[in-house]
KOLMI-402550 format. One record per residue (C-alpha): residue number from 1; residue in one letter; x, y, z. Coordinates in steps of 0.02 Angstrom, whole numbers, always signed. Example, Ala and Ser with C-alpha at 12.3 -4.5 7.8 and 13.67 -1.06 7.14 Angstrom:
> 1; A; +615; -225; +390
> 2; S; +684; -53; +357
This chain:
> 1; M; +6587; +4624; +6665
> 2; F; +6658; +4474; +6764
> 3; D; +6834; +4422; +6795
> 4; E; +6870; +4248; +6732
> 5; S; +6882; +4160; +6904
> 6; T; +6701; +4225; +6959
> 7; L; +6626; +4156; +6769
> 8; E; +6705; +3990; +6802
> 9; E; +6610; +3975; +6970
> 10; I; +6468; +4030; +6898
> 11; R; +6482; +3884; +6748
> 12; K; +6519; +3769; +6876
> 13; E; +6348; +3815; +6973
> 14; R; +6244; +3819; +6817
> 15; E; +6287; +3645; +6770
> 16; E; +6248; +3591; +6939
> 17; W; +6066; +3684; +6947
> 18; E; +6062; +3595; +6752
> 19; E; +6085; +3437; +6827
> 20; Q; +6000; +3425; +6985
> 21; T; +5869; +3552; +6990
> 22; L; +5822; +3577; +6802
> 23; A; +5833; +3397; +6747
> 24; P; +5670; +3318; +6835
> 25; F; +5579; +3460; +6783
> 26; L; +5617; +3454; +6603
> 27; E; +5559; +3266; +6607
> 28; R; +5378; +3341; +6624
> 29; G; +5396; +3444; +6458
> 30; E; +5388; +3614; +6420
> 31; R; +5240; +3690; +6338
> 32; K; +5344; +3721; +6169
> 33; D; +5478; +3631; +6089
> 34; R; +5564; +3812; +6019
> 35; F; +5540; +3979; +6111
> 36; A; +5583; +4128; +6004
> 37; T; +5514; +4320; +5978
> 38; V; +5379; +4383; +5838
> 39; S; +5542; +4395; +5715
> 40; N; +5596; +4222; +5764
> 41; L; +5750; +4267; +5859
> 42; E; +5781; +4101; +5964
> 43; V; +5786; +4150; +6143
> 44; D; +5868; +4041; +6278
> 45; R; +5792; +3975; +6436
> 46; L; +5889; +4064; +6556
> 47; Y; +6042; +4206; +6527
> 48; T; +6193; +4215; +6657
> 49; P; +6331; +4325; +6669
> 50; E; +6419; +4210; +6536
> 51; D; +6289; +4278; +6423
> 52; V; +6376; +4458; +6440
> 53; T; +6546; +4423; +6434
> 54; D; +6582; +4533; +6303
> 55; V; +6488; +4674; +6371
> 56; D; +6598; +4816; +6445
> 57; F; +6503; +4927; +6533
> 58; E; +6595; +5094; +6500
> 59; T; +6595; +5050; +6310
> 60; D; +6427; +4957; +6279
> 61; V; +6321; +5021; +6419
> 62; G; +6373; +5178; +6505
> 63; F; +6254; +5296; +6571
> 64; P; +6105; +5373; +6518
> 65; G; +6117; +5552; +6406
> 66; E; +6312; +5510; +6365
> 67; P; +6386; +5399; +6230
> 68; P; +6351; +5274; +6181
> 69; Y; +6166; +5305; +6227
> 70; T; +6113; +5139; +6243
> 71; R; +6031; +5187; +6406
> 72; G; +5941; +5347; +6352
> 73; P; +5973; +5495; +6238
> 74; Y; +5952; +5601; +6399
> 75; P; +6010; +5580; +6585
> 76; T; +5849; +5618; +6661
> 77; M; +5747; +5527; +6552
> 78; Y; +5552; +5520; +6619
> 79; R; +5596; +5585; +6784
> 80; G; +5609; +5747; +6703
> 81; R; +5466; +5741; +6591
> 82; T; +5358; +5588; +6502
> 83; W; +5364; +5557; +6333
> 84; T; +5262; +5666; +6215
> 85; M; +5094; +5561; +6192
> 86; R; +5047; +5592; +6010
> 87; Q; +4871; +5509; +5965
> 88; F; +4862; +5495; +5776
> 89; A; +4708; +5596; +5725
> 90; G; +4624; +5630; +5550
> 91; F; +4467; +5601; +5463
> 92; G; +4336; +5666; +5359
> 93; T; +4346; +5861; +5333
> 94; A; +4470; +5998; +5411
> 95; E; +4333; +6032; +5523
> 96; E; +4307; +5860; +5603
> 97; T; +4485; +5842; +5614
> 98; N; +4486; +5995; +5701
> 99; E; +4361; +5938; +5819
> 100; R; +4452; +5778; +5873
> 101; F; +4621; +5899; +5884
> 102; H; +4539; +5989; +6012
> 103; Y; +4465; +5844; +6113
> 104; L; +4624; +5760; +6119
> 105; I; +4711; +5915; +6188
> 106; D; +4583; +5929; +6316
> 107; E; +4605; +5740; +6370
> 108; G; +4773; +5765; +6404
> 109; Q; +4867; +5717; +6244
> 110; T; +5045; +5840; +6228
> 111; G; +5065; +5820; +6042
> 112; L; +4967; +5823; +5881
> 113; S; +4987; +5689; +5739
> 114; T; +4899; +5724; +5572
> 115; A; +4830; +5571; +5467
> 116; F; +4792; +5616; +5292
> 117; D; +4660; +5540; +5174
> 118; M; +4745; +5436; +5013
> 119; P; +4733; +5583; +4881
> 120; S; +4812; +5701; +5008
> 121; L; +4963; +5581; +5043
> 122; M; +4978; +5537; +4829
> 123; G; +4965; +5719; +4803
> 124; I; +4810; +5746; +4695
> 125; D; +4659; +5861; +4747
> 126; S; +4492; +5779; +4800
> 127; D; +4421; +5829; +4637
> 128; H; +4528; +5710; +4537
> 129; R; +4452; +5558; +4467
> 130; M; +4559; +5437; +4545
> 131; S; +4503; +5519; +4732
> 132; K; +4333; +5458; +4706
> 133; G; +4275; +5352; +4854
> 134; E; +4442; +5396; +4961
> 135; V; +4395; +5583; +5006
> 136; G; +4433; +5584; +5197
> 137; K; +4412; +5402; +5224
> 138; E; +4577; +5356; +5297
> 139; G; +4623; +5547; +5345
> 140; V; +4590; +5711; +5343
> 141; A; +4583; +5788; +5163
> 142; V; +4686; +5925; +5123
> 143; D; +4685; +6010; +4969
> 144; T; +4740; +6181; +4990
> 145; L; +4806; +6322; +5133
> 146; R; +4625; +6360; +5164
> 147; D; +4596; +6148; +5233
> 148; M; +4751; +6190; +5331
> 149; E; +4678; +6369; +5406
> 150; I; +4521; +6255; +5467
> 151; L; +4615; +6100; +5535
> 152; F; +4720; +6222; +5646
> 153; D; +4574; +6344; +5695
> 154; G; +4597; +6393; +5876
> 155; I; +4778; +6303; +5877
> 156; D; +4940; +6408; +5910
> 157; L; +5066; +6345; +5802
> 158; G; +5184; +6427; +5940
> 159; E; +5123; +6331; +6077
> 160; V; +5095; +6144; +5991
> 161; S; +5186; +6016; +5928
> 162; T; +5116; +5934; +5764
> 163; S; +5179; +5782; +5674
> 164; F; +5128; +5752; +5500
> 165; T; +5118; +5577; +5425
> 166; I; +5152; +5618; +5229
> 167; N; +5283; +5554; +5130
> 168; P; +5273; +5587; +4919
> 169; S; +5170; +5747; +4939
> 170; A; +5258; +5798; +5110
> 171; V; +5342; +5960; +5040
> 172; V; +5192; +6039; +4993
> 173; I; +5113; +6006; +5170
> 174; Y; +5268; +6083; +5270
> 175; A; +5250; +6237; +5148
> 176; M; +5070; +6244; +5216
> 177; Y; +5128; +6243; +5396
> 178; I; +5238; +6366; +5365
> 179; A; +5131; +6483; +5279
> 180; L; +5000; +6459; +5430
> 181; A; +5138; +6513; +5543
> 182; D; +5166; +6671; +5423
> 183; Q; +4990; +6702; +5456
> 184; Q; +4977; +6684; +5650
> 185; D; +5121; +6793; +5671
> 186; V; +5219; +6645; +5740
> 187; P; +5413; +6662; +5712
> 188; R; +5467; +6503; +5601
> 189; E; +5596; +6471; +5726
> 190; E; +5461; +6433; +5851
> 191; I; +5349; +6329; +5761
> 192; N; +5398; +6137; +5838
> 193; G; +5348; +5972; +5770
> 194; T; +5388; +5838; +5635
> 195; L; +5371; +5796; +5439
> 196; Q; +5385; +5607; +5407
> 197; N; +5442; +5652; +5237
> 198; D; +5544; +5477; +5227
> 199; L; +5534; +5441; +5056
> 200; L; +5669; +5314; +5032
> 201; K; +5547; +5202; +5157
> 202; E; +5418; +5222; +5028
> 203; F; +5507; +5108; +4883
> 204; I; +5572; +5007; +5015
> 205; A; +5388; +4973; +5109
> 206; Q; +5244; +5075; +5096
> 207; R; +5238; +5110; +4910
> 208; E; +5188; +5276; +4903
> 209; W; +5285; +5385; +4773
> 210; I; +5277; +5495; +4648
> 211; V; +5429; +5539; +4558
> 212; P; +5578; +5431; +4566
> 213; P; +5705; +5381; +4716
> 214; E; +5847; +5500; +4667
> 215; P; +5736; +5650; +4658
> 216; S; +5641; +5607; +4798
> 217; L; +5805; +5605; +4907
> 218; K; +5854; +5773; +4839
> 219; I; +5672; +5850; +4894
> 220; V; +5705; +5767; +5072
> 221; T; +5900; +5852; +5071
> 222; D; +5823; +6011; +5024
> 223; T; +5684; +5993; +5159
> 224; I; +5825; +5947; +5289
> 225; E; +5928; +6122; +5223
> 226; F; +5791; +6231; +5227
> 227; A; +5716; +6172; +5419
> 228; T; +5908; +6191; +5472
> 229; S; +5912; +6375; +5441
> 230; E; +5733; +6420; +5447
> 231; T; +5623; +6291; +5566
> 232; P; +5766; +6256; +5701
> 233; N; +5645; +6168; +5814
> 234; F; +5560; +6064; +5680
> 235; Y; +5608; +5902; +5625
> 236; P; +5630; +5887; +5438
> 237; V; +5612; +5708; +5421
> 238; S; +5564; +5545; +5517
> 239; V; +5649; +5391; +5458
> 240; S; +5530; +5274; +5476
> 241; G; +5549; +5089; +5514
> 242; Y; +5386; +5068; +5562
> 243; H; +5312; +5025; +5395
> 244; I; +5440; +4923; +5356
> 245; R; +5388; +4823; +5500
> 246; E; +5221; +4823; +5451
> 247; A; +5256; +4745; +5287
> 248; G; +5334; +4599; +5367
> 249; S; +5517; +4628; +5419
> 250; T; +5601; +4574; +5571
> 251; A; +5654; +4670; +5709
> 252; A; +5820; +4677; +5670
> 253; Q; +5773; +4703; +5483
> 254; E; +5668; +4850; +5541
> 255; A; +5824; +4944; +5632
> 256; A; +5958; +4907; +5504
> 257; F; +5843; +4974; +5344
> 258; T; +5771; +5115; +5431
> 259; L; +5950; +5150; +5507
> 260; A; +6013; +5117; +5342
> 261; D; +5908; +5257; +5276
> 262; G; +5942; +5368; +5374
> 263; F; +6120; +5364; +5347
> 264; A; +6101; +5413; +5157
> 265; Y; +6011; +5562; +5207
> 266; V; +6164; +5596; +5303
> 267; E; +6271; +5578; +5160
> 268; D; +6171; +5645; +5043
> 269; C; +6179; +5810; +5157
> 270; L; +6363; +5789; +5177
> 271; E; +6376; +5785; +4974
> 272; R; +6278; +5941; +4971
> 273; G; +6399; +6028; +5085
> 274; L; +6307; +6033; +5251
> 275; D; +6390; +6028; +5417
> 276; I; +6331; +5872; +5512
> 277; D; +6318; +5950; +5683
> 278; E; +6197; +6078; +5608
> 279; F; +6093; +5969; +5525
> 280; G; +6114; +5797; +5614
> 281; P; +6029; +5867; +5778
> 282; R; +5854; +5880; +5667
> 283; L; +5845; +5703; +5614
> 284; S; +5712; +5601; +5713
> 285; F; +5671; +5414; +5685
> 286; F; +5502; +5318; +5696
> 287; F; +5497; +5133; +5760
> 288; N; +5377; +5007; +5773
> 289; S; +5346; +4916; +5934
> 290; H; +5275; +4741; +5938
> 291; N; +5224; +4595; +6051
> 292; S; +5397; +4533; +6101
> 293; I; +5441; +4634; +6253
> 294; F; +5635; +4607; +6272
> 295; E; +5653; +4604; +6079
> 296; E; +5590; +4770; +6062
> 297; V; +5678; +4845; +6204
> 298; A; +5858; +4778; +6136
> 299; K; +5811; +4826; +5964
> 300; F; +5774; +5005; +6026
> 301; R; +5945; +5014; +6132
> 302; A; +6050; +4928; +6015
> 303; S; +6001; +5056; +5884
> 304; R; +6045; +5186; +5988
> 305; R; +6227; +5122; +6007
> 306; I; +6238; +5093; +5837
> 307; Y; +6189; +5272; +5791
> 308; A; +6285; +5359; +5909
> 309; R; +6447; +5254; +5859
> 310; V; +6413; +5272; +5648
> 311; M; +6380; +5460; +5646
> 312; S; +6533; +5481; +5740
> 313; D; +6655; +5358; +5653
> 314; W; +6588; +5375; +5485
> 315; Y; +6524; +5544; +5463
> 316; G; +6623; +5632; +5602
> 317; A; +6500; +5700; +5713
> 318; E; +6556; +5791; +5855
> 319; S; +6395; +5866; +5964
> 320; P; +6311; +5741; +6052
> 321; E; +6151; +5813; +6001
> 322; S; +6209; +5742; +5815
> 323; R; +6233; +5568; +5890
> 324; R; +6065; +5542; +6012
> 325; L; +5939; +5426; +5920
> 326; K; +5803; +5526; +5947
> 327; F; +5634; +5423; +5907
> 328; H; +5443; +5414; +5916
> 329; T; +5361; +5234; +5932
> 330; Q; +5189; +5175; +5869
> 331; T; +5118; +5004; +5932
> 332; A; +5109; +4872; +5791
> 333; G; +4966; +4892; +5682
> 334; Q; +4995; +4729; +5599
> 335; S; +4967; +4644; +5760
> 336; L; +4783; +4700; +5799
> 337; T; +4658; +4572; +5754
> 338; A; +4472; +4599; +5702
> 339; Q; +4442; +4448; +5808
> 340; Q; +4395; +4495; +5985
> 341; P; +4446; +4669; +5965
> 342; L; +4443; +4713; +6134
> 343; N; +4601; +4592; +6162
> 344; N; +4694; +4730; +6059
> 345; I; +4695; +4847; +6216
> 346; V; +4811; +4704; +6283
> 347; R; +4923; +4700; +6146
> 348; V; +4937; +4881; +6138
> 349; T; +4972; +4898; +6330
> 350; I; +5118; +4762; +6308
> 351; Q; +5193; +4853; +6140
> 352; A; +5174; +5031; +6218
> 353; L; +5252; +4977; +6388
> 354; A; +5404; +4907; +6260
> 355; G; +5427; +5092; +6197
> 356; V; +5433; +5164; +6370
> 357; L; +5541; +5041; +6417
> 358; G; +5661; +5063; +6261
> 359; G; +5671; +5248; +6302
> 360; T; +5548; +5297; +6165
> 361; Q; +5539; +5505; +6144
> 362; S; +5359; +5493; +6087
> 363; L; +5227; +5373; +6068
> 364; H; +5077; +5328; +5975
> 365; T; +4958; +5198; +6050
> 366; N; +4831; +5111; +5914
> 367; S; +4655; +5094; +5951
> 368; Y; +4581; +4942; +5989
> 369; D; +4465; +4948; +5847
> 370; E; +4558; +5001; +5698
> 371; A; +4559; +4834; +5618
> 372; L; +4394; +4850; +5591
> 373; A; +4386; +5050; +5550
> 374; L; +4445; +5220; +5594
> 375; P; +4470; +5234; +5783
> 376; S; +4299; +5282; +5872
> 377; E; +4320; +5425; +5986
> 378; E; +4289; +5278; +6152
> 379; A; +4449; +5180; +6069
> 380; V; +4558; +5335; +6064
> 381; R; +4519; +5397; +6234
> 382; V; +4556; +5201; +6283
> 383; A; +4720; +5220; +6179
> 384; L; +4759; +5387; +6254
> 385; R; +4732; +5345; +6434
> 386; T; +4847; +5165; +6415
> 387; Q; +4993; +5288; +6395
> 388; Q; +4939; +5395; +6544
> 389; I; +4931; +5236; +6652
> 390; I; +5097; +5179; +6602
> 391; A; +5146; +5343; +6650
> 392; E; +5058; +5404; +6804
> 393; E; +5035; +5228; +6883
> 394; S; +5167; +5085; +6824
> 395; G; +5323; +5157; +6902
> 396; A; +5406; +5110; +6743
> 397; A; +5447; +5302; +6706
> 398; D; +5519; +5332; +6858
> 399; I; +5698; +5225; +6822
> 400; V; +5795; +5260; +6695
> 401; D; +5846; +5105; +6583
> 402; P; +5751; +4997; +6709
> 403; M; +5816; +4843; +6596
> 404; G; +5992; +4880; +6592
> 405; G; +6099; +4757; +6681
> 406; S; +5973; +4618; +6650
> 407; Y; +6075; +4457; +6591
> 408; A; +5950; +4447; +6457
> 409; V; +5912; +4610; +6380
> 410; E; +6109; +4638; +6379
> 411; A; +6134; +4483; +6281
> 412; L; +5978; +4523; +6150
> 413; T; +6031; +4703; +6132
> 414; N; +6210; +4623; +6094
> 415; E; +6132; +4500; +5978
> 416; M; +6008; +4635; +5891
> 417; E; +6167; +4760; +5875
> 418; E; +6263; +4609; +5766
> 419; R; +6104; +4551; +5669
> 420; I; +6075; +4758; +5625
> 421; M; +6259; +4794; +5570
> 422; E; +6272; +4633; +5445
> 423; Y; +6129; +4719; +5355
> 424; I; +6197; +4885; +5366
> 425; T; +6382; +4822; +5305
> 426; E; +6299; +4715; +5184
> 427; I; +6203; +4873; +5111
> 428; R; +6354; +4980; +5114
> 429; E; +6450; +4865; +5026
> 430; M; +6309; +4839; +4901
> 431; G; +6350; +5038; +4874
> 432; D; +6542; +5029; +4844
> 433; G; +6563; +5111; +5024
> 434; S; +6415; +5228; +5026
> 435; V; +6260; +5160; +5112
> 436; R; +6143; +5299; +5003
> 437; D; +6207; +5232; +4869
> 438; G; +6175; +5038; +4947
> 439; V; +6019; +5097; +4993
> 440; L; +5972; +5156; +4797
> 441; R; +6031; +4993; +4715
> 442; G; +5942; +4900; +4853
> 443; I; +5778; +4984; +4803
> 444; E; +5821; +4966; +4609
> 445; E; +5876; +4786; +4615
> 446; G; +5742; +4720; +4740
> 447; Y; +5832; +4675; +4872
> 448; F; +5725; +4752; +5019
> 449; D; +5585; +4674; +4939
> 450; R; +5675; +4495; +4934
> 451; E; +5712; +4507; +5119
> 452; I; +5552; +4573; +5194
> 453; Q; +5435; +4470; +5105
> 454; D; +5539; +4313; +5151
> 455; S; +5525; +4369; +5349
> 456; A; +5311; +4392; +5297
> 457; Y; +5310; +4230; +5228
> 458; E; +5408; +4138; +5363
> 459; Y; +5295; +4241; +5481
> 460; Q; +5124; +4181; +5412
> 461; E; +5187; +4004; +5392
> 462; R; +5215; +3988; +5578
> 463; V; +5034; +4078; +5635
> 464; E; +4970; +3953; +5526
> 465; E; +5046; +3802; +5592
> 466; G; +5010; +3852; +5756
> 467; E; +5190; +3880; +5804
> 468; E; +5167; +4076; +5819
> 469; V; +4999; +4102; +5929
> 470; V; +4863; +4228; +5901
> 471; V; +4743; +4234; +6022
> 472; G; +4576; +4241; +5949
> 473; V; +4635; +4191; +5788
> 474; N; +4714; +4029; +5789
> 475; K; +4696; +3985; +5986
> 476; Y; +4563; +4029; +6103
> 477; T; +4441; +4070; +5973
> 478; I; +4261; +4097; +5999
> 479; E; +4106; +4103; +5875
> 480; E; +4062; +4281; +5904
> 481; D; +4095; +4416; +6014
> 482; T; +4065; +4611; +6040
> 483; N; +4010; +4717; +5893
> 484; P; +4110; +4882; +5956
> 485; D; +4042; +5057; +5890
> 486; L; +4122; +5101; +5740
> 487; L; +4174; +5268; +5656
> 488; H; +4088; +5290; +5483
> 489; V; +4144; +5434; +5381
> 490; S; +4008; +5508; +5280
> 491; D; +3997; +5500; +5082
> 492; K; +3949; +5667; +5099
> 493; V; +4133; +5724; +5147
> 494; R; +4172; +5734; +4966
> 495; D; +4026; +5825; +4903
> 496; R; +4078; +5968; +5059
> 497; Q; +4277; +5941; +5022
> 498; L; +4215; +5973; +4818
> 499; E; +4123; +6124; +4861
> 500; R; +4258; +6217; +4950
> 501; L; +4388; +6176; +4845
> 502; E; +4295; +6246; +4702
> 503; S; +4272; +6400; +4816
> 504; V; +4456; +6426; +4853
> 505; K; +4485; +6411; +4649
> 506; S; +4344; +6537; +4612
> 507; D; +4397; +6655; +4752
> 508; R; +4591; +6658; +4717
> 509; N; +4679; +6754; +4581
> 510; D; +4745; +6628; +4467
> 511; E; +4880; +6754; +4379
> 512; E; +4955; +6744; +4546
> 513; V; +4952; +6548; +4555
> 514; T; +5003; +6527; +4393
> 515; A; +5171; +6637; +4393
> 516; K; +5207; +6561; +4564
> 517; L; +5185; +6375; +4489
> 518; A; +5299; +6451; +4349
> 519; A; +5443; +6511; +4493
> 520; L; +5443; +6332; +4555
> 521; E; +5455; +6249; +4385
> 522; E; +5617; +6365; +4372
> 523; S; +5694; +6323; +4539
> 524; L; +5687; +6140; +4480
> 525; K; +5767; +6183; +4325
> 526; A; +5897; +6269; +4404
> 527; D; +5927; +6132; +4537
> 528; E; +5871; +6251; +4674
> 529; N; +5815; +6217; +4847
> 530; V; +5616; +6185; +4828
> 531; I; +5556; +6240; +4999
> 532; P; +5539; +6437; +4962
> 533; P; +5443; +6418; +4799
> 534; T; +5341; +6303; +4856
> 535; I; +5288; +6408; +5015
> 536; E; +5246; +6568; +4901
> 537; A; +5146; +6432; +4779
> 538; V; +5016; +6374; +4941
> 539; K; +5018; +6564; +4998
> 540; T; +4929; +6598; +4827
> 541; Y; +4788; +6444; +4846
> 542; A; +4890; +6329; +4739
> 543; T; +4822; +6154; +4750
> 544; M; +4902; +6017; +4813
> 545; G; +4885; +5946; +4641
> 546; E; +4946; +6078; +4544
> 547; I; +5090; +6086; +4632
> 548; M; +5130; +5894; +4648
> 549; A; +5110; +5891; +4447
> 550; V; +5254; +6037; +4429
> 551; F; +5376; +5898; +4525
> 552; E; +5323; +5760; +4429
> 553; E; +5313; +5851; +4261
> 554; H; +5501; +5885; +4292
> 555; Y; +5567; +5723; +4369
> 556; G; +5429; +5591; +4287
> 557; A; +5315; +5479; +4365
> 558; Y; +5391; +5336; +4457
> 559; K; +5364; +5161; +4391
> 560; K; +5438; +5014; +4497
> 561; K; +5514; +4874; +4402
> 562; M; +5452; +4697; +4415
> 563; V; +5608; +4604; +4501
> 564; S; +5605; +4407; +4506
> 565; Q; +5604; +4343; +4677
């Protein structure tokens, strides 16, 4: 970006600045011996053109909406329309969550995001012995299509975009949503939303699984194949780094492991014979946004650049839509503190701003009380208003890639790209040239566990030693502060949910249910796409647990092997 003579002149001027201007101030000392990001990436005092000598504007930076997409996937970005404001919601029964959905829509939210309770996430019904004490506690309980009907009562599926944060049992929720669209006479090609459905990430970080990794991968590919032809405006997988970061990874590990998972899905689809420029545009991603604002912006920009290059060079993608990395961002739940919870509003604002400056397509802002309980209505409103203030008042949405050209951000983007690619290359080598096989091997051998656990341990050490400051926890502490009003989910939720489940079972045609579950089992034996028979099963009001039991019976339950560290 600069010729050698200009760089030489800048070097001389910097040396003079260090000797004449900086040195006297350094004698007074600096507030820390070492400056680093949350991920422990050391940052320099000052960045100049010397730090971006390897940056080529055309190939590395470019223009938004064009390869390498460093500056954003679309040319107008937020000048065209703002990111989707998609607040996570779900608790208790379908009725209660439906009420929260309508409240958020009335307050200006532009997309729904559904949280499920633990039994639903794990593919068991509310009347299962393992569900006791968990029904409706950390999300909404969904046992049958009847719950889905109530959940979206008064909401037109042809008008709303809905995200579903669910993984091992995502196939059932996707089938229920399609069945509901059929009920509403909404053409399948018009439904819009995102299914998280990232099973590989579960084995790496979040630890929610039912069947082993390889059949889990097959189910994800089934979903991608079906969605490409039947629900082309619906994203069938959201490859999720969020939970990898929440487990303790660094920013570079989060991006690398997430992109590797994405490439694993691509390779599996290609092996099935799918056209990358047909399914590629429907792949989406989901990242965390933490406190180190410049590191986060660099992570997002580097990830877009890597994705565009790899999709083209490794997998032959030609369509721009297949090369654009499109992602949702959520602020860092792990950063929220139970101490002085109102401080979390500031943390979330910084993290949300990083997501916007990094070019996210949709955003969830955590509520300030989430370290204590499910978010209250007031806390949810503050979280949504945080996004709206950034969009409407800050000016951050008015300039496309406003951090582009910053010596610091461009240098950090390059450094982040290098660190991410080192991991991806290592994973690919583990799979003898296949990222998919490398990911599967890494899961089996505990590679991801070790990498993330080491990073998490190092971070906690820095916190306990005071090197990493957490305001209100290890610095600026007080005896006691505000006690916010918290949302409490009544234990009566389970009773109401069990009554509905019993009612559904008594009203349905059991012979139809048995026949459709048997058809699903036959499709598994024939190695066919599982989505069509799953849709037919949910339409008979077969339960979540009954359907997932068919998968578990066929593939077996996954039990993770203990791996020495």
